[in-house]
C-alpha positions, 0 to 999 in steps of 0.5 A: 942146916938143922934147927939146932944148928940155927939156934946155936948160930944165933946164940953164938952170934948174940954172945959175939955181938955182946962181946963186941958191944963190951969192947967197943968204946962209948955207949951204943944205943942199938936194940938187942936184935941189931946186936944179934945181927951184927954178932952173927955177921961178925961170926960168919965173916970172922970165921971166913977170915980165920979160915983164909989165914989158916988159923980156923982149925986148931986143937982146942979153943980157936982163940985167934978166930974168936979175937977176930970175930969179937974185933969185927963185932966191935967195929960192926957195933960201932958203925951200926950204932952211929948209923942207927943214931943218925937215922933215929935223930933224923926221924925225930927232926921230921916228927918235930917238924910236923908237930908245929 
């Protein structure tokens, strides 16, 4: 894979991740790099699922593939936000314990 392909994958992953954040209910307090990571993973897994279903290679824009990717990103962002929030709150509790 060339550098332009990697950059393109990162940009598409960021867009998919941001769309996933928009679609996911509630507020997600996760950093941008984590949104990017979830978006890239959702794009890759969504493409694999679309290929397995036979909807990846269509003429024009692959709307079904995009819907699958965004849905996966929404689920991924929600799960990661919950994990990230719980990890962060546990870290805060440990820090508070050492302040006393």
